[in-house]
C-alpha positions in Angstrom: -16.9 0.9 27.1 -15.9 0.2 23.5 -15.8 -3.5 24.1 -19.3 -3.5 25.6 -20.7 -1.6 22.6 -18.8 -4.0 20.2 -20.1 -7.1 22.0 -23.7 -5.8 21.9 -23.5 -5.3 18.1 -22.2 -8.8 17.4 -24.7 -11.7 17.8 -23.8 -14.6 20.1 -23.9 -17.1 17.2 -21.1 -15.1 15.5 -19.0 -15.2 18.7 -19.5 -18.9 18.9 -18.5 -19.5 15.3 -15.5 -17.3 15.7 -14.3 -19.2 18.8 -14.9 -22.5 17.2 -13.1 -21.3 14.0 -10.1 -20.2 16.0 -10.0 -23.6 17.7 -10.3 -25.8 14.7 -7.4 -26.1 12.2 -9.5 -26.9 9.1 -11.7 -23.9 9.3 -11.5 -21.3 6.4 -9.5 -18.2 7.4 -11.2 -14.8 7.7 -9.9 -11.4 6.9 -7.1 -10.0 9.2 -9.4 -7.5 10.9 -12.1 -10.1 11.4 -9.6 -12.5 12.9 -8.3 -9.9 15.3 -11.9 -9.0 16.4 -12.9 -12.6 16.8 -9.7 -13.4 18.7 -10.3 -10.5 21.1 -13.9 -11.6 21.6 -12.8 -15.1 22.5 -10.3 -13.7 25.0 -13.0 -11.2 26.3 -10.9 -8.2 25.5 -11.5 -5.1 23.4 -9.9 -5.3 19.9 -7.0 -3.1 19.1 -8.0 -0.7 16.2 -5.6 1.6 14.5 -6.3 5.3 15.0 -6.4 6.2 11.4 -8.8 3.3 10.6 -11.0 3.9 13.6 -11.6 7.5 12.6 -12.4 6.7 8.9 -15.8 6.0 7.4 -16.6 2.6 6.0 -16.5 3.8 2.4 -13.0 5.3 3.0 -11.8 2.0 4.5 -13.0 0.1 1.5 -11.5 2.6 -0.9 -8.1 2.4 1.0 -8.2 -1.4 0.8 -8.8 -1.3 -2.9 -6.0 1.2 -3.3 -3.6 -0.9 -1.3 -4.5 -4.1 -3.3 -4.3 -2.4 -6.7 -1.4 -3.6 -8.9 0.1 -1.9 -11.9 1.1 -4.3 -14.7 3.9 -3.3 -17.0 4.1 -4.9 -20.4 7.9 -4.8 -20.8 10.6 -4.7 -18.2 11.4 -1.1 -17.0 14.9 0.3 -17.5 16.0 3.1 -15.3 19.4 3.5 -17.1 17.9 5.7 -19.9 16.6 8.5 -17.7 18.6 8.1 -14.4 21.2 10.8 -15.2 24.2 8.5 -14.6 26.9 9.0 -17.3 26.9 6.3 -19.9 30.5 5.4 -19.2 29.4 4.1 -15.7 26.6 2.0 -17.2 28.0 0.5 -20.4 30.5 -2.3 -20.0 30.1 -2.6 -16.2 30.0 -6.1 -14.7 28.4 -6.6 -11.3 29.2 -9.5 -9.0 26.3 -10.8 -7.0 27.4 -12.9 -4.0 26.7 -13.9 -0.4 29.2 -11.9 1.8 31.3 -14.0 4.2 30.6 -14.0 7.9 32.3 -11.4 9.9 35.2 -12.6 12.1 33.6 -11.0 15.1 30.3 -12.8 14.6 29.7 -16.3 16.0 26.1 -16.9 14.9 24.9 -17.6 11.4 21.5 -15.9 11.5 22.5 -12.6 10.0 24.4 -13.9 6.9 21.5 -14.8 4.6 21.7 -11.6 2.5 23.0 -11.1 -1.0 25.4 -8.3 -1.9 26.2 -6.5 -5.2 29.6 -5.2 -6.0 31.0 -3.5 -9.1 34.2 -4.4 -10.9 37.2 -2.2 -10.1 38.3 0.2 -12.7 41.2 2.6 -12.8 43.0 3.1 -9.4 46.2 4.9 -8.6 48.3 5.7 -5.6 48.4 9.3 -4.5 52.1 10.3 -4.4 51.8 12.8 -1.6 50.2 10.7 1.1 50.2 7.2 -0.4 46.5 7.0 -0.4 44.8 5.0 -3.1 42.5 7.0 -5.3 39.9 6.2 -8.0 38.0 8.1 -10.6 35.1 5.5 -10.5 32.3 6.5 -8.1 30.6 3.0 -8.4 33.7 1.0 -7.4 33.1 1.5 -3.6 29.3 1.0 -3.7 28.0 -2.2 -2.1 24.3 -2.8 -2.1 22.6 -5.5 0.0 19.5 -7.5 -1.0 17.3 -10.0 0.9 17.6 -12.6 -1.9 19.3 -13.3 -5.2 16.3 -12.5 -7.4 16.0 -9.0 -6.1 19.7 -8.3 -6.9 19.3 -9.7 -10.4 16.2 -7.6 -11.1 18.0 -4.5 -9.8 21.0 -5.1 -12.1 18.7 -5.7 -15.1 16.7 -2.6 -14.4 19.8 -0.5 -14.4 21.3 -2.1 -17.5 24.3 -3.7 -15.9 25.8 -7.0 -16.9 25.9 -9.3 -13.9 27.2 -12.7 -12.8 26.6 -14.8 -9.7 29.5 -15.8 -7.5 27.8 -18.6 -5.6 29.8 -20.9 -3.3 28.7 -24.3 -2.1 27.1 -24.1 1.4 29.4 -25.4 4.2 28.6 -28.9 5.5 26.9 -28.8 8.9 29.2 -29.8 11.7 28.3 -33.1 13.5 28.0 -32.4 17.2 30.4 -34.5 19.3 30.1 -35.6 22.8 32.4 -34.2 25.5 33.1 -37.8 26.7 34.9 -38.6 23.4 37.9 -36.5 24.7 38.4 -39.0 27.5 37.7 -42.2 25.5 39.9 -45.2 26.3 40.3 -46.4 22.7 41.1 -43.0 21.1 44.4 -41.3 21.3 43.0 -38.2 22.9 44.2 -38.7 26.5 47.6 -37.3 27.3 49.7 -39.1 29.8 51.4 -37.2 32.5 54.5 -39.4 32.7 
């Protein structure tokens, strides 16, 4: 029923333009909602509309879009270290290592290794004489934070007032795929004689 009402409100020329725009690659792009509506019209289906947007008035939708697109500009970089409540001994003189963690030994693929990690330098540690456990008085030494890229990790360290350095290793060379027939080649010393 909603698709019939929607189709009756949109003129046929708009539908034609929308279908041709979706077919051509050089056409200018429309807004995301317009694209979804136009795509659904071309496919002769009712568009999917979110519940919270469908129940709002047009003025409320415009106000929500303006609110979502609004940006706050800050003149100087913000520092959380001054009002975070962390003792100063854990902030001053700390060095943070930013690195790409190695692949897990139980992991064969390389798709989930493109994240950056942040690790604090180790401070005082001692061995507990009763059980032999290692103890530390530093709460940040065991903290490891992951980031999607290097820039986010650097920004986080600067925001908290920590000195940082990047431990970046050269990426491994991609392996050249070999043919299975090379194992049985007549001119290579890969065949094993049975005599």
